[in-house]
C-alpha positions as CSV (number, residue, x, y, z in Angstrom):
1,Q,-6.4,9.0,27.1
2,V,-6.1,8.3,23.5
3,Q,-5.9,4.8,21.9
4,L,-4.2,4.2,18.6
5,V,-4.5,1.1,16.5
6,E,-2.3,0.6,13.4
7,S,-3.0,-1.8,10.6
8,G,-1.8,-2.5,7.1
9,G,1.7,-3.8,7.6
10,G,3.0,-7.0,5.9
11,L,5.5,-8.5,3.6
12,V,6.1,-6.9,0.2
13,Q,8.8,-7.2,-2.5
14,A,11.1,-4.3,-3.2
15,G,9.4,-1.8,-5.5
16,G,6.0,-2.7,-4.1
17,S,3.5,-0.6,-2.1
18,L,1.7,-0.8,1.3
19,R,-0.8,1.5,3.0
20,L,-0.7,1.8,6.7
21,S,-3.7,3.1,8.8
22,C,-3.8,4.4,12.3
23,A,-7.2,4.9,14.0
24,A,-7.4,7.1,17.1
25,S,-10.1,6.9,19.7
26,G,-10.8,8.2,23.2
27,S,-10.1,11.8,24.2
28,I,-9.8,13.2,20.7
29,F,-9.1,16.9,20.2
30,S,-9.8,18.6,17.0
31,I,-6.4,20.3,16.9
32,N,-3.6,17.8,17.0
33,V,-0.6,16.4,15.2
34,M,-0.3,12.8,14.0
35,G,2.8,11.2,12.8
36,W,4.6,8.0,11.7
37,Y,7.9,6.7,13.1
38,R,9.7,3.5,12.5
39,Q,12.3,1.3,14.2
40,A,14.4,-1.2,12.5
41,P,16.2,-4.0,14.4
42,G,19.2,-2.8,16.3
43,K,18.4,0.9,15.4
44,Q,16.8,3.8,17.1
45,R,13.3,4.9,16.3
46,E,13.3,7.5,13.5
47,F,10.8,10.0,12.2
48,V,9.0,9.2,9.0
49,A,6.3,11.7,8.4
50,V,3.9,14.0,10.3
51,I,0.6,15.8,9.5
52,T,-1.3,18.5,11.4
53,S,-5.0,18.7,11.8
54,E,-4.9,21.4,9.1
55,G,-3.2,19.1,6.7
56,S,0.4,20.5,6.8
57,T,2.9,17.7,6.2
58,N,6.6,17.0,6.7
59,Y,8.7,14.0,5.7
60,A,12.0,12.5,6.4
61,D,14.5,12.9,3.5
62,S,14.7,9.1,3.2
63,V,11.0,8.8,2.2
64,K,10.3,12.0,0.3
65,G,8.8,11.3,-3.0
66,R,7.9,7.7,-2.1
67,F,5.6,8.0,1.0
68,T,2.5,10.1,1.4
69,I,0.9,10.9,4.7
70,S,-2.8,11.9,4.8
71,R,-5.6,11.9,7.3
72,D,-9.4,11.7,7.6
73,N,-10.4,13.9,10.4
74,A,-14.0,12.6,10.4
75,K,-12.6,9.1,11.1
76,N,-9.7,10.3,13.3
77,T,-7.5,8.2,11.1
78,V,-4.1,8.9,9.6
79,Y,-2.7,7.0,6.6
80,L,0.8,6.3,5.2
81,Q,0.9,5.4,1.6
82,M,4.3,3.8,0.9
83,N,5.4,3.3,-2.7
84,S,8.6,2.1,-4.2
85,L,9.5,0.3,-1.1
86,K,13.1,-0.7,-0.4
87,P,14.6,-3.4,1.9
88,E,15.9,-0.6,4.1
89,D,12.3,0.5,4.8
90,T,11.9,-2.7,6.8
91,A,10.9,-1.8,10.3
92,V,8.1,-1.6,12.9
93,Y,6.0,1.4,12.0
94,S,4.2,3.2,14.8
95,C,1.9,6.2,14.8
96,N,1.7,8.8,17.4
97,Y,-0.9,11.5,18.4
98,V,0.5,14.7,19.8
99,L,-1.4,17.0,22.2
100,P,-0.1,19.9,24.3
101,H,-0.3,17.7,27.4
102,G,1.1,14.5,26.1
103,V,2.1,12.1,23.3
104,Y,0.3,8.8,22.7
105,W,1.7,5.9,20.7
106,G,0.2,2.9,19.0
107,Q,1.6,-0.7,19.3
108,G,3.2,-0.7,15.9
109,T,2.8,-2.8,12.7
110,Q,5.6,-4.7,11.0
111,V,6.6,-3.8,7.5
112,T,9.1,-6.2,5.8
113,V,10.4,-5.5,2.3
114,S,12.2,-8.4,0.6
115,S,14.9,-7.8,-2.0
């Protein structure tokens, strides 16, 4: 089992920044993939960004150039630096931890961007 705890969400004005963190604990494997997804009210969950244990990254087109995913393998933590936030970025942001035998999810953290 892997436990994930997100933090760093909150209320911010458009154009502002937030940094989300997701700490993993439990049955940690050195080779894994961690990612961020978000779900806005009334919408399906959508992919935001992903990072492998080697540091390769990929982003949704909607956040490219504004969001940066990074990780600290020593702390089993992944981060999402969000800059130039827009009201349409408002959502519950959840991290996941992908292993060959399963995918684990955190409980999510609310990000609200006011116009």
